[in-house]
C-alpha positions as CSV (number, residue, x, y, z in Angstrom):
1,M,273.6,139.5,178.3
2,G,275.3,141.0,175.3
3,I,276.8,144.4,175.1
4,A,274.6,146.9,173.4
5,T,276.0,150.0,171.7
6,S,275.0,153.5,172.7
7,Q,273.2,153.9,169.3
8,Q,271.2,150.7,170.0
9,L,270.3,151.9,173.5
10,T,269.2,155.2,172.2
11,R,267.0,153.5,169.6
12,Y,265.5,151.3,172.2
13,Y,264.7,154.3,174.4
14,D,263.2,156.4,171.6
15,Q,261.2,153.6,170.1
16,Y,259.8,152.0,173.2
17,R,259.8,154.9,175.7
18,D,256.1,154.6,176.6
19,T,255.7,150.9,176.1
20,E,254.7,149.2,179.3
21,I,255.9,145.7,180.2
22,T,253.7,143.7,182.7
23,F,255.7,141.2,184.6
24,T,254.0,137.9,184.1
25,K,255.6,134.5,184.9
26,D,256.7,134.1,181.3
27,I,258.3,137.6,181.2
28,I,259.9,137.1,184.6
29,R,261.5,133.9,183.5
30,A,262.6,135.3,180.1
31,L,264.2,138.4,181.6
32,G,265.7,136.6,184.6
33,L,264.1,139.0,187.1
34,D,264.5,138.0,190.8
35,P,261.2,139.3,192.4
36,R,262.5,138.5,195.9
37,Q,265.3,141.1,195.5
38,V,263.1,144.0,194.4
39,Y,263.0,146.8,197.0
40,V,261.7,150.4,197.3
41,K,263.7,152.9,199.3
42,C,262.0,156.0,200.8
43,N,262.7,158.4,203.7
44,G,265.7,156.3,204.8
45,G,263.9,153.0,204.9
46,Q,263.8,150.0,202.6
47,W,261.0,147.6,202.0
48,P,260.3,144.7,199.7
49,C,257.6,145.2,197.1
50,I,256.0,143.5,194.1
51,I,256.8,145.1,190.8
52,N,253.7,145.0,188.6
53,S,254.9,146.7,185.4
54,T,257.5,149.1,184.1
55,S,258.4,151.3,181.1
56,F,261.2,153.7,180.4
57,Q,259.1,156.5,182.0
58,N,257.6,155.0,185.1
59,A,257.1,151.8,187.1
60,K,254.1,150.4,189.1
61,I,254.7,148.5,192.4
62,I,252.3,146.8,194.8
63,V,252.7,147.3,198.6
64,G,250.5,146.6,201.6
65,T,248.6,149.3,203.3
66,K,249.7,148.2,206.8
67,G,253.4,148.3,206.2
68,G,256.0,151.0,206.6
69,A,256.4,151.4,202.8
70,F,252.8,152.6,202.4
71,Q,253.3,155.1,205.3
72,A,256.5,156.5,203.7
73,L,255.2,156.6,200.1
74,A,251.8,158.1,201.1
75,S,253.3,161.1,202.9
76,K,252.6,164.6,201.6
77,N,254.3,166.4,198.7
78,N,254.9,163.3,196.6
79,P,258.1,162.1,198.2
80,T,261.1,160.8,196.2
81,A,261.9,157.1,196.2
82,N,264.4,154.7,194.7
83,L,263.3,151.5,193.1
84,R,265.9,148.6,193.2
85,F,265.8,146.1,190.3
86,C,267.6,142.7,190.4
87,F,268.2,140.5,187.3
88,N,270.1,137.2,187.0
89,E,272.7,137.1,184.2
90,Q,271.7,134.6,181.6
91,E,275.3,133.8,180.6
92,G,276.6,133.3,184.2
93,D,275.8,133.0,187.8
94,G,276.1,136.8,188.6
95,I,273.4,139.3,189.1
96,I,272.7,142.8,187.8
97,T,271.3,145.3,190.3
98,F,270.7,149.0,190.0
99,L,268.6,151.8,191.5
100,V,266.2,154.0,189.6
101,S,265.5,157.4,191.1
102,S,261.8,158.3,191.0
103,R,259.0,160.3,192.6
104,V,255.5,159.1,193.8
105,A,253.0,160.1,191.1
106,E,249.8,158.2,192.1
107,I,248.5,155.7,194.7
108,R,245.3,153.8,194.2
109,P,243.7,150.5,195.5
110,Y,244.8,147.3,193.8
111,M,241.8,145.4,192.4
112,N,239.5,147.1,194.8
113,S,241.4,145.7,197.7
114,K,241.7,147.4,201.1
115,D,244.9,145.7,202.0
116,L,246.9,146.4,198.8
117,V,247.6,149.5,196.8
118,I,249.4,150.1,193.5
119,V,251.9,152.9,193.5
120,T,253.0,154.6,190.3
121,L,256.7,155.8,190.5
122,Q,257.6,158.4,187.9
123,F,261.3,158.2,186.9
124,A,263.2,161.4,187.6
125,A,265.5,160.9,184.6
126,R,266.4,158.4,181.9
127,P,266.7,154.9,183.5
128,P,270.0,153.1,183.6
129,D,271.3,151.5,180.4
130,D,270.9,148.0,181.9
131,L,267.2,148.4,182.2
132,I,266.9,149.9,178.7
133,E,268.9,147.0,177.2
134,I,267.0,144.2,179.1
135,C,263.6,145.5,178.4
136,G,264.5,146.8,174.9
137,R,265.6,143.3,173.8
138,L,262.2,141.9,175.0
139,L,260.2,144.6,173.2
140,E,262.3,144.2,170.0
141,A,261.7,140.4,170.0
142,N,257.9,140.9,170.2
143,A,258.1,143.4,167.4
144,N,260.2,141.1,165.2
145,A,257.9,138.2,165.9
146,I,255.2,140.1,164.0
147,R,257.3,142.0,161.4
148,R,259.6,139.1,160.5
149,R,257.4,136.1,161.3
150,E,257.9,134.3,158.0
151,E,261.7,134.7,157.8
152,R,263.2,131.3,157.8
153,I,266.5,130.5,159.6
154,P,268.3,127.4,158.3
155,I,269.8,125.3,161.0
156,N,273.6,124.8,160.7
157,D,276.6,125.2,162.9
158,D,276.7,129.0,162.7
159,S,272.9,129.5,163.3
160,K,273.0,127.0,166.2
161,R,275.7,129.0,167.9
162,K,273.9,132.3,167.4
163,L,270.5,130.8,168.4
164,N,272.1,129.1,171.4
165,L,270.4,126.0,170.2
166,A,272.0,122.9,171.8
167,K,271.4,120.5,168.9
168,E,269.2,120.1,165.9
169,E,268.0,116.7,167.0
170,C,264.9,117.0,169.2
171,N,261.5,115.5,169.9
172,V,258.1,116.2,168.4
173,I,255.0,114.9,170.1
174,V,252.2,114.1,167.6
175,Q,248.9,113.1,169.1
176,S,250.7,112.2,172.4
177,V,253.3,110.0,170.6
178,P,256.9,111.3,170.9
179,R,259.0,111.0,167.8
180,H,262.6,111.8,167.1
181,C,263.2,114.4,164.5
182,V,265.8,116.7,163.0
183,V,265.1,120.5,162.6
184,R,265.9,121.8,159.1
185,D,264.8,125.4,159.5
186,I,262.8,127.5,162.0
187,S,261.0,130.9,162.2
188,F,258.6,132.8,164.5
189,S,255.6,131.2,162.7
190,G,256.8,127.6,162.2
191,A,259.4,125.0,161.5
192,R,260.3,122.2,159.2
193,V,261.5,118.8,160.6
194,I,262.5,115.5,159.3
195,L,260.9,112.5,161.1
196,I,260.0,108.9,160.7
197,G,256.3,108.4,159.8
198,L,253.8,108.2,157.1
199,S,252.7,111.5,155.6
200,Q,249.0,110.6,155.6
201,Y,249.0,110.0,159.3
202,L,250.8,113.3,160.2
203,S,249.0,116.0,158.1
204,G,246.6,118.1,160.1
205,K,247.6,116.6,163.5
206,E,248.4,118.7,166.6
207,A,252.1,118.6,167.6
208,V,254.4,119.9,170.2
209,L,258.0,120.7,169.3
210,R,260.5,120.4,172.1
211,L,263.8,122.4,171.6
212,E,266.8,122.5,173.9
213,F,268.6,125.9,174.3
214,N,271.6,127.1,176.1
215,E,272.2,130.4,178.0
216,P,270.0,129.9,179.8
217,S,269.7,126.1,179.7
218,E,266.1,125.3,179.1
219,I,263.8,123.1,177.1
220,L,261.0,124.9,175.4
221,S,257.7,123.3,174.3
222,I,256.1,125.0,171.3
223,K,252.6,124.1,170.3
224,G,251.5,123.9,166.7
225,T,249.9,121.9,163.9
226,V,251.4,119.7,161.1
227,V,250.1,121.5,158.0
228,S,251.9,119.3,155.5
229,A,254.1,116.2,155.3
230,D,256.0,115.1,152.2
231,L,257.9,111.9,151.7
232,I,261.7,112.1,151.3
233,Q,262.7,111.0,147.8
234,G,263.9,107.4,147.9
235,R,262.4,106.7,151.4
236,K,258.9,105.7,152.2
237,D,259.1,105.9,155.9
238,I,260.7,109.3,156.3
239,C,259.0,112.6,155.6
240,L,259.6,116.3,155.8
241,A,256.8,117.8,158.0
242,S,256.0,121.5,158.1
243,L,254.7,122.8,161.5
244,K,252.8,126.0,162.0
245,F,253.1,127.3,165.6
246,D,250.3,128.6,167.7
247,E,251.6,132.2,168.0
248,S,249.3,133.1,170.9
249,T,251.2,130.5,173.1
250,L,254.7,131.1,171.7
251,P,257.2,131.2,174.6
252,L,258.8,134.5,175.0
253,S,262.2,132.9,175.5
254,F,261.9,131.4,172.0
255,K,261.2,134.8,170.5
256,M,264.3,136.3,172.2
257,H,266.5,133.5,170.9
258,L,265.4,134.1,167.4
259,N,265.7,137.8,167.8
260,A,269.3,137.4,169.0
261,Y,270.1,135.6,165.8
262,L,268.4,138.2,163.6
263,T,270.2,141.0,165.4
264,A,273.6,139.3,165.0
265,V,273.0,138.8,161.3
266,R,271.9,142.4,160.9
267,K,275.0,143.7,162.6
268,I,277.2,141.6,160.2
269,Q,275.3,142.9,157.2
270,L,275.6,146.5,158.4
271,S,279.3,146.1,159.0
272,A,279.8,144.5,155.6
273,S,277.9,147.3,153.9
274,E,279.9,149.9,155.8
275,Q,283.2,148.3,154.6
276,I,281.9,148.2,151.0
277,A,281.0,151.9,151.3
278,Q,284.4,152.8,152.7
279,Q,286.1,150.9,149.9
280,K,284.0,152.7,147.3
281,A,284.8,156.0,148.9
282,A,288.5,155.2,148.9
283,Q,288.4,154.2,145.2
284,Q,286.6,157.4,144.3
285,A,289.1,159.5,146.2
286,K,292.0,157.8,144.4
287,A,290.2,158.4,141.0
288,E,289.6,162.0,141.9
289,K,293.2,162.8,142.8
290,P,294.6,162.3,139.2
291,A,291.7,164.4,137.8
292,E,292.5,167.2,140.3
293,Q,296.2,167.0,139.4
294,Q,295.3,167.2,135.7
295,G,292.9,170.1,136.3
296,S,295.6,172.0,138.3
297,E,298.2,171.4,135.6
298,A,295.7,172.6,132.9
299,V,295.0,175.7,135.0
300,K,298.8,176.4,135.3
301,Q,299.3,176.0,131.6
302,A,296.3,178.3,130.8
303,A,297.8,180.9,133.2
304,Q,301.1,180.6,131.6
305,T,299.7,181.0,128.1
306,Q,297.7,184.0,129.2
307,A,300.8,185.5,130.9
308,A,303.1,185.0,127.9
309,P,301.5,187.8,125.7
310,A,301.5,190.2,128.6
311,Q,305.2,189.5,129.2
312,A,306.0,190.0,125.5
313,Q,304.1,193.4,125.5
314,A,306.0,194.4,128.7
315,Q,309.3,193.5,127.0
316,T,308.5,195.5,123.9
317,A,307.4,198.4,126.0
318,A,310.5,198.2,128.0
319,T,312.8,198.2,124.9
320,P,312.1,201.9,123.8
321,A,312.5,203.1,127.3
322,S,315.9,201.4,127.7
323,S,317.0,203.0,124.3
324,A,315.8,206.4,125.4
325,Q,317.7,206.0,128.7
326,A,320.8,205.0,126.7
327,Q,320.6,208.1,124.5
328,A,320.0,210.4,127.5
329,A,323.1,209.0,129.4
330,P,325.8,210.6,127.0
331,A,324.0,213.9,127.0
332,Q,324.1,214.0,130.8
333,S,327.8,212.9,131.0
334,S,329.2,215.3,128.3
335,P,329.6,218.5,130.5
336,A,331.5,216.6,133.1
337,P,335.0,216.7,131.3
338,A,335.1,220.6,131.4
339,P,336.0,221.0,135.0
340,Q,338.4,218.1,134.6
341,S,340.2,220.0,131.8
342,A,340.4,223.2,133.9
343,A,341.7,221.4,136.8
344,S,344.3,219.7,134.6
345,A,345.3,223.0,133.2
346,E,345.8,224.4,136.7
347,N,347.8,221.4,137.5
348,T,350.0,221.8,134.5
349,Q,350.5,225.5,135.4
350,A,351.3,224.6,138.9
351,S,353.7,221.9,137.8
352,N,355.6,224.3,135.4
353,P,356.6,227.5,137.4
354,A,360.2,227.5,136.1
355,P,359.5,229.2,132.8
356,Q,357.9,232.1,134.5
357,A,361.0,232.5,136.7
358,N,363.2,232.4,133.6
359,Q,361.2,235.1,131.8
360,A,361.6,237.7,134.5
361,P,365.3,238.4,133.8
362,V,364.6,238.7,130.0
363,Q,362.2,241.5,130.6
364,A,364.6,243.2,132.9
């Protein structure tokens, strides 16, 4: 079983939440369900049961009225129960087991039988991712078998690997006569094969195409009708026959193999488109950076050009003010020398006392 992403699981859950799967023999074989390992647990006991159907909301199981499971599940107040699923891994020998918590929602007789009842278990929460992935792939395969029924898949080494197709050489049985053939392309609705035979004896005949697949290893018989047969150019004994499948009897395993291929191709296409989108975004970002730089430089230049006249006006306004300050500076500094002259005079008088002493005797 492949690994599904959380987005894919969410899509499965939202799209097929209420779709119910009835476990027929074909579905049990396609999903790898082990019916012998399905149990129901309730009130401390565990009993084997037959699972009839399931969805992502509830499951229906069949139990006998004379067993302990019925006594436990039929008690009052809708008791809780755990349903145990068991699936075989398609790509190995392991198993996948998990429990789903649920509550008894309804009990009614099975096919008007007095010995069997069908019990509806309502899931208490979203079921485990394993159940969503296993059932989601099945439901998606059925949906694609209708929506993409005419989409042709060419058979080559890459498609064989994604389809898990063992080889393109196979057998086709036309009117109970097996013939060797080579598959050229295949779809949900039909296939084209190259085989030995005359076209007039093949057209309109019923045929069974037998294909060998891996993981799991199986040979699928697909019923159909030869709708046309054209001779290969240059050969009169080899023709290209077109088969139309009987879609009502189309094996479910065949649908799941084709759906696995389509899903893988879709993932590759989505990843390629995402890479292209990222490259375009990176190129746009690189192209926008020079434009932003040019725009910022233009804004700076515009701001500088707008600021230049203002600076010139401020300088012209500052020039008269500076001249007025220069004229006011001498006027304020002129009175300052007066006290300096008086002080100097005093100093001169103090420094020359001798003449005063000489004048005193003259007067006497």
